[in-house]
N, C-alpha and C positions, 0 to 999 in steps of 0.2 A: 504494500500500500504506500509506504514511504517513497519508494522509487517512482511510483506513478505520480505522486504529488510533486516530487522534484522535477520530473520530466514535464508535467503540466505547467508548473510555474515557470520553468525555464523557457518552454515553448511560447507561453504568453508574453514573457519578457522580450524574447527575441522578436516575436510578431510585432509588438509595440515599437521596438527599436527600428526594425526594418520598415514599419509603416511610417515612422517619422523620417527615416532615410528616403523612403519613396516620395513622401511629400516634399522633402528637401530637394530631391532630384528633379521632381516636377517643376518646382520653382526655379531650379538651376536651368532646366530645359527652357522654360518660358523666358528666363533672363537671357539665355544664350540665343534664343530666337530673336529677341528684341535687339541684342547686340549685333547679331549677324545681319539683321535687316538694316540696322543703322550703318554698319561697316560696308555692306554691299552697296547701299545707296550712296554713301560718301565716296567709295572707290569709283563708282560709275561716274559721278559728277567730276571727280578729280581727273579720271582718265579722259573724259570728254574735253575738259579744259586743256589738259596737256596735249591732246591730239590736235586741238584747234591752234594752240601755240606753235606746235610743230608745223602746221599748215602755213601759219603766218610767216614763220622763219624760213619757209621754203620759197617765199616770193622773191623774184629777181630784183630786189632793191638793196640799197646799202644798209649796213648794220646801223641801227639807231634811228632809222626812218619811221616816223609815225604814220601808220596806215589808216587808222580810223578810231572812232570813239565808241565805247559801249556805255549805255546809259539805261536808267530805269527810274520811275517815279519813287520817291521816298516812302510813299504810302503802301507800296507793294510789299506785303509781308514776307513773301518768299525771298525777297532781296534783303530786307532789313533784319530779319530774324534768323535765317538759316546760315550755317557755317560758310558754305560756298556760294551764298546767295547771288551777289552781283557778278562774280566771276562765271558761274554756271549760266546765269541768265544772259550775260554778255557773250559767252562762248557760242550760244545759239545764234545771236546776232552776227557774230564773226563768221560763222559758217555760211550764212546767207550772203553777207557782204563779199566774202571771198569768191563765191560763185557768181554773184550778180555784177559786181564791180570789177573784180580782178580776173574773172573768167577762169577760175580754178575748177578742177574736177571736184566732185562731191567726195567727202571723206570716205575712204574704203572701210568696210566693216572689218576687214582683216587687221587693219592698223589699230582700230579701237579695241578689237578683241585681244590683240597682243598686249597692249598697254594695260587693259583691265585685268587680264590674266596675271600679269606680273604683280599688280597691286593686291589682288586677292591672295596670291602666294605670300606676299609680305605680311599680310594679316593672318596667315595660316588658316585660311578658309578653303576647305576642300570640297569639290563638287564639280558638276558639269555646267559650263557656261554656254549660253546661246544668245546670239544677237539677232534682232529682227528689225529690218527696215520696212516701214509700212506707211500707207496713206492715212493720216489721222482723221480725215473727213469720212472716208468710206470703210476704214479698217482693213483694206486689202493689203496682204503681205506682198512686198516687192522683192525682198531678199532675206535669206536666213543663213546662219552659219552651221545649222544642223538640219536634219530632215523633218523635225517636228518640234512643236512647242511643249516643253515639259510641264506636267501638272502634278499636283500633290501637296500635302501639308507642309513639306519642307522646301517648296519652290518659292523663291523670292523674286519679286518683279520690281525693277527700278522705275524711276520717273521716265517719262518720255522726253527726249531731247530733239528739238527740231533741227533738221539739217537745212531745211529751206521752208520757213514758216508760211510764206505766201503761197507756196505750192502744196502745203500740208504734209510735206515729207518729214517723217520723224524716225528716230531709232530708239529701241528699248532693249534692255538686257534681262535675261532670265537666268537665275542661278538655282540649280537643283542640288541642295546640300543633303545628300543621302544620310550622312552622319554629320550633325552640326559640330563645328570645331570644339573639341574638348568633351563633347557628349559621349563619343565612342570610348574614350579613355575612362570617363566616369562610369559608364555602363560596364566596362570590363572590370574595373576595380570593384564595382558593386557585386557582380556575379562571382568573381574570385573570392571576395571576402565572405559572401553568403555561403559559398561551398566550404570555405575554410572553417567558418563558425559552425556549420552543420557537422563537419568532421570533428571539431572540438566537442560539440554536444554528444555526438555518437560515441566518441572515445570516453567522455565523462560518464555517460550512461553505462557503457560496458565496464568501466572501472567499478561503478556501484554494483552492477550485477555480479562482478567478480567477488566483491566483498560479501554480498548476500550468499553466493555459492560457497565461499570460504566459511562463513558462519554456519551454513547448513551442514557442511562437511564436519565441522567441529561438533555441532549438535548431534549429528549422527554418531560420531565417534564416542561422545559422552554417553549417549543412550545405549550403544553397544557395550560400553564399559559397565554401566550400571546393571544392564541385563546379565552380563557375565558375572559381575560381583555378587548379584543375588543368586545366580545359578550355582556358584561354587560352594555355597554354605553347606549343603548336604554332602557333596563329595569330600570336602575338606574335613568335615566332622567325622565322616567315615574313615578317612585316612588317619586322623588322630586316634580313632578307636583301634585301628589295625596296627599302629606302630608298636604298642606294647606286646602284641601277639606275633610280631614279626611276619606279617602277611605281605611280604615285599612285592610279590607279583601283582597282587590286586592294587597295591599302592602305586606301583609303576604304571599300570594301565590307566588308573584314574588320573594321575598327574600328567601323563602323556596326552590324554584326551583333552584336559583343560589347557595344557600348553599349546596344543594344536589350535584350539579355538582362539586363544590369545594371539597366537602368531597370525591367524587369519585376519583378525581385526586390525592388527598393526600393518599387515601387508596391504590391506584395502585402503587404509589411511595413507600409506606411503604412495600408492598409485594415484590416489586422488590429489595428494599434495604435489606430485610431479606434474600432473595434468594442469593444475591451477597455476603452477610456477611458469609453465610455458606461456599460458595465456597472459599472465601478469607481465612478463617481460615484453611481450608483443604490444600490449595496450599501453604500458608505461612508456615505451619508446615512441609509440604512435602519438600519445598525448603530449610528450615533451617536444615533439617536432611540430605538431599542429598548433599548440598554444603560442609559442614564440613566433611562428609563422603568421598566425592571425594578428597578433599584436603588431608585427612588422608591417603587414598589409594595411592595417588601420592607420599607422603612422605615415606610411608612404602615401596613402590616400589623402590624409590631411595635408601632408607636405605638397602634394600635387595641386590640391585646391588652392593652397596659399600662394605657391609660386606662379600658378596660372593667373590668379587674380593680381598678383604683383606685377606681372607683365602688362596686364590691362591697365592697371593704375599708372604704370610708368609711361605707357603710350598716351594715356589721357593727359598726364602731366606735361609730356613733350608737346602735345597739340596745343594745350592751353598756354604753355609758355611761349610757343612759337607765335601764336596769335597775339599774345600780349606784346611780344617783341615787335611784331609788325605794327601794332598801334603806336608803340613808342617811336619807331622809325618814321611812321607817317606823321606823328606829332613833330618830330625834328624837321621833316621835309616841309611841313606847313610853316614852321618858324623860319626856315631858310628861305622859302619863297617869299614870305612876308618881308623879311629883312633885305632880300636882294631886289625886291620890286619886280620880280618876274620869275620865269621858270629857271630851274637849275639845269644848265647844259654846258657842254664843252665850248669855250669861246672859239676854238678853231674849227668847230663844225660848220659845214655849209648848210644850205637849206635842207631840212630833214623832215619836211611835212609833205605828204602826198597831196595831190590836188583834191582828191576825195576827202581827205582828212580836213582840209581847210574849208571846203564847202559844208561838210557835215557839222564842224564845230561852230561855224557862223549860224547855221540853221538852229542848232540846239540851244545856243546861248540866246539867240533872238527869241526863241519860243519861251524859254524860262523867264526872260525879261517881260515879255508881253502877258503871259498867262499867270505869272507869279506862282507857278507850280514848282516846288523844290525837286531836284533830280540828283540821283547818284550818277556820277560819270567817271570814266577813267580812260586815259589815252592808251592805245595799244601800239606798241612799236616792235620793230625787229630787234631782238636781243640774242645774238649768237655767241657772245663771248663772256657771259656771266659765269658764276662759279660752277654751275651745274644745276640741274633741276632737283630741287628738294622735294621730299614727299609732301610737305605742306606748301601749297601754292602761295599762301600768304607769306610764308617764310622766304620763298623765292623772290617775291616782289620786294620784301624787306631788304634782301641782299642787294638788289638792283638800286633801290632808292638810297640805301646807305652808301653804296659805292659812289653814286652821283653826288651825295652831300659831301662826302670826304674829299672828292676830287674837284668838284666844280662850284661848290657854294662860295659866294663872295664873303659870307660871314661865317665864322666858325661856330658850329652848333654841336656842343659836346653831348656825348651819351648821358642820359639822365637815369642814374641807377634808382633813385627813389621814385621817380615817376613809373618806371617799369615795375617796381615792387608794389606800388599802389594798384597798378593794373592787374597784377597777379593776385593780390588779395581780393580785389573786386571779382575776378574770374572764379576764384574758389569760394567766394561768399564768406570769407573769414572763418570757414569751418576747420581749416587745417593751418598749422604753423608752417609758413614757407619763408624762404630766404633766397638771396641772389649773391653770387660771388663774381667779381671781375678778376680774371687771372692773367698773368703773363705766360705766354705759351712759347716753348714747351716746358719751361721750368715749373709751371703751376704755382708760381709765387702769387699770393693774394695781394691785389692792389686796392680793392675796396669791397665792401660787402654790406649786406643787411642780414639780420638774424645772427647766425653763428659763423665764426671765421673758419672753423674746421668741422665739417659734418662727420658723424660717426658712421660705422659700417652699417648701422640700422637705418640710416637716412637714405632717401632716394634722390638721385641727381639726374638731370637731363643731359642730353648731348651738348657738347660745346658749340657755341654760336660765335663766329668771328665778328669783331667790331671794326676790322680794317681788312684791306684787300690781301695783305700778307699774313693774316691770321696770327699776328704777334700778340694781340690782346683779344681775349675771348671772354664770354660771359656764360654762366650756367645757372640754372634754377635748382633749388633744393627744397624737398619736402621732408620735414622732420617727423620721424617716427610714424611712417605710413601704416605700420602694422595694425594700429587701432582701427583705421578706416577699412583695411582689408578684412580683418576679423569681423567687423560689424557688417560687412557686405555679404559674408558667407556663413553667418552664425547658424542659419537654418540647416546648413549642411554639416557644420562642425558639431552641433549639439547631438545628433544621433550618433556621430562617430565617437564623441566623448562618452555617451552612454554605452556604446558597444565596447569601447576600451575598458570601462569600469566593469562591464559584464564579464569580459574575458579575464580581467584581473581577479574578479570574484571566483570565476571557474578555476583559475590557477591556484588561488588560496585554498579552495575546497579540494582541489587535486592533491595539494600537499597534505591536507588533513586525511584524505583517502589513503595516501601512501603511508602516513603514520599509522593509520588503522590497519592497513595491510601488514605492516611490519609487526605491529602489536599482536595481531591474530596469528601471524606466522610464528612469532616467538612463543605465544601461548600453545599453539599446536605442537611446537617442538618440545616445550616443557612437558606438555601433557603426555606426549609419546614417550619421553624419557622417564616420566613418573610411572607410566604403565609398565615399562620394561623393568624399572627398579622395584616397584611395589607389587607387581603381579607376575610378570614373566620370569624374572630372576628367581623368586621363591619357588615357583612351580618347577623351574629347571633344576634347582638344588634338590628338591624332593624327588624328582624323577631320576636324577643321576645317582642320588644316595640309594634309592630303592633298587636301581639297576645294579649298583656295586654290591649291595648286600644280598640281592637275590642270586648273584653269580657265585657266591660262596668264596670269594677271594679273601674275605676277612675272617674266615673260620679259624678259631684259635687265637684271635686278637680281640678280646673282650673290650679293651680300652678304646680301640678305634671304633668298634661297633657301637659302644655307648656314645662316643662323640658324634657319629653319624646320626644316631637316634635322637640325640639332643638337638642337633642342628635342624633335622627334619621337623621335630616337634615345634621348635621356635618358629620356623617358616610357616608351618600350618597354622599356628596360633596367630601369626601376623596376618595371614590371608583371611582367617576367620574373623579377626577384629575388623579388617577392611570390609568384609562382607556384612558384618553386623552393623557397621556404621552406615553403609549404603542402604541397607534394609530399614534401619531406623529413620534415616532421612526421608526415605520413600514413605514410610508410615506417617512421619510428621507432615509431609506435603499433602498427604491424603486425609490427615486428621484422624488417623487410626492408632496412634501410639498410646498405649496405656501406661500411665505413671503410677508407681507404688510409692507414694510419699510417706516419709517418716522422719522423725527427728534423728539426724545423723550426727554423731560426734565428729567434730571437724579436726581437732588436733591429731588424734590417732590416724585419721585418713590422710592428712597432709604428711605426717611422718612416714606412713607406709609408701606413699607415692614418691617421696624424696629418696627413700632407701632403694626402691625399685630402680629408679633412674640413675642413682649413684652407682649401682652395681653394673648396669648394662652400658653406661656411658663410655665412649671411646676417647673422651677428652676430660680435662679436669673440670669437675662440676662441684660447686659448693652450695649448700642449701642453708638458709636461715629461716626458721619458723617462728612467727610471732602470733601466737594464739593462746588464749586462756583455756585452762582446763574446764571442761563442761560446756564449752561453746558448741552450739548445735546449729544445723541448717535443716530446714524443713524441705526435703527433696527426695527424689528417687536416688537411692544409694548407688546403684549401678551407673545411672546417667551422670550423677555428680562426679564419680570417680573418672568417667570417660572425659568429661568436660575439663577437669583439672589436669588430667594426663595429657590431653591435647595441648593445653597452654604450656605446660612444662616442656613437652616435646618440641614445640616451636621455639621456646626460649633457648633450648640447647642447639637446635638446628641453626638458628640465625644468631650466632654468637661467634666470638673469636676463639682462640685456643683454650682459654679459660673463661668460665662464666660463673657469676654469683647470682643465684636465684633466691628471692625472698618470697615466702608464702605466708600470707597474713590472713587472719580471720577475726571478725568482731560481730557482736550481736547487740541489737537494740530491741525495744519492745515491738517495733514495727517490721524490722527486717534483719537479715544477716548479710554481711558483706565479706566477700572473699577477694583477695588481691594476689596477683601473680606478677612479680616485677623482676626484670633482669637487667644486667648492664651490657647487653648485646649491642648490635649495630643499629638498632632502632628502625623505625618505619618512616619513609618520606611523607611529609604532610600531604602531598598531592595524591598519595595512594591509600591514605588511612580510611577514606570514605568507602572504598570498594573491597577491603580485605575480607569482609564478612559475606561477600557474594559467593555463590556456589561455583566451584571450579576456578575461583580467582586466587592467584598467587602473586605475591610481589615479585615482579620480573627479576630474574637473576642478573639482568643487565644493570638494573638499578640497585642491586645489592652487590656487595663485594664478595659475598659468600654464596655459592649456589647450593640449593637444597632441594631434595626430591619431594614429591607429594603431589596429590591431585588437586589440592585446593579445597578439600572437603572439611578439614578440621575446624576452621573458624566458623564456617557456615553451620557445621554440626553444633558448635558451642552456642551460636546465636539461636538456632532453632530450638535446642533443648531448653535454654534459659527462658526463651519466650513461652515455651510450653508450660513452664513452671510459673508463669506470670511475672517473671523478673526482667531484668535488663542488664546489658553488658556494654561497656564502653572501653575505649583505649586512650591512653595518654602516652605520647612518645616523642622523643627528639632524636632525629637521625644522627647516628654516631655516638649516642649517649645511653639511652635506655628505652625500654618499653614496659608499660604497666597496664594489665587488663584488670578491670574492676567489675565484679559481678555482684548484683543485688538480688537476693531471694526474699520474697515476702514471708513473714512469720505465719504460723499456723492460724492465728486468729484473724489475719488479714487476707487469707486465701479465699 
């Protein structure tokens, strides 16, 4: 029943944990869908802008020539609020102008497909890309990069970008993300961890089943022993009767029969123990591999989530910092234009405005003056010699503007660190602590900074952005302690992982407890087997061998040796009979069938008789001290009282050093009689004192410095007999110092 409860509770706990994990993965999936949708749309817009810039730079005009203006009303939300607003809107105007004014061919889909594919790879977005050119008015497909338009829940569709708006010709991208970026890894981690935890649970359950089987084996061995102990009473009594009449043949037959039954029980226990040992080794090894493996998987999973989101945060930081840098450069450009009284350009440049640019500029500025409608506008020029195209288009524009300011501005406009810092704080909404460092390159010497001069390894830094054409001075953005933001963004995934980690640690703790229990049961079984050999098999073997020698007539004419054999056989038979009687009496006590013949027993003579008996048979130095008044009596069954005190004295001798001092005390009051047995032996550990009265329990020989044989029935017998008399027994002991057993018997009038 217990194992079923454990399995049920564990299964419910795992179900809840994986339910939380499933919910977390669903949120992660939805978040990934949202991010993929954003990144795909952003990549498409940037790819279209870059493709159009490439088209402009392919015009047969001089470098730096202004070809046209792009413009849009300020009230247009797609221009004012979106990241690539004006540039994407203007790129569509550029496409139409290049075809209409400069008579260029329409942008090939292959070019756009190549640029967009590269950008998707940079964002680690995997899937199938399809571009479609179509008539926006009729919906008719004019050209496609694949045979069909993909459909499905993981298909993302970009905005449409007009190649020629007057004709209604537009292009659109479709991205089929079969496995969203990161989702495949998360799913793989989830499945592997689920299987690993299932293996842990299976191994855990098997370990518990092993313990149950081990306990059942010990219980069966106990029952077989008790049955055999009860069974030997009559044969042993018969052997005792036949020893004086020298019926050695019959004694040999009886002892051989009992010896065979004892050997059979021991052999069966040995086979069962070997079988359990093989299973134990297998499942122990299995458990100690699966548990650390599961913990490692959980840690790897958590680490993957953290580093994956760390990359995303770093990308977001770079984008925001790049946009803030663009605004700072734009601010410097406006100041330079205002201070110079005109545009910033190379004085050596000749006329660099195309005729169309001049006509278009005049028309746009006249329109704004007449209509009073504010417009966003930007001049488009041929720029073939700037630093190289950056991933962020605004950063590319910033490079061009900054180069123009540094080279051609009539008034020096220095870089404003604090203005850039305020833009960064505004961009992040003051939610995170950020800073900026101006460095000398390549020495990385700090020239100026906001925030902290030296970021720690836990802080996040952007790529270096040059402040001059030679890149001798660079600037970088810093986000301090981004781990809080990262953990806050993935808490719903880390929470079930934390619960799973705790669950596996609890399993590991209980596995250690199980292993301790296995070792304890193994030691118990080992001690029990040893005791069975010592207390049952060896005496039977001695009787059997003695009867065999005597029946062979080898000792004829040697009465001293015959008498010695006879005495040894008698002692062994009495030992077996005492063992049998004890088991029978315990069985009767368990069933409530024991009949006690109580009487007032004189205590001092009884204590003296017991002391003399053990003094004579002891193999070590034993000293007795008796403290009992003459006439002190105990109201008890005389036989049972003798057995109880003999058990306690026998234990005192067993669990002692080379010499032992035993004090036997007795006193009587009107209400009760108290008997004490105290020794100066090795004592009983406090942790084991509560269980020494249990049946078949013995203080482990590992925990004692002195090994002693026995089945662990003696103290249980003492407890049962004293309880049957209506009394009580307790123990006081200090390990390494002494043990004292105190027995209280009620007086006759209180019974």
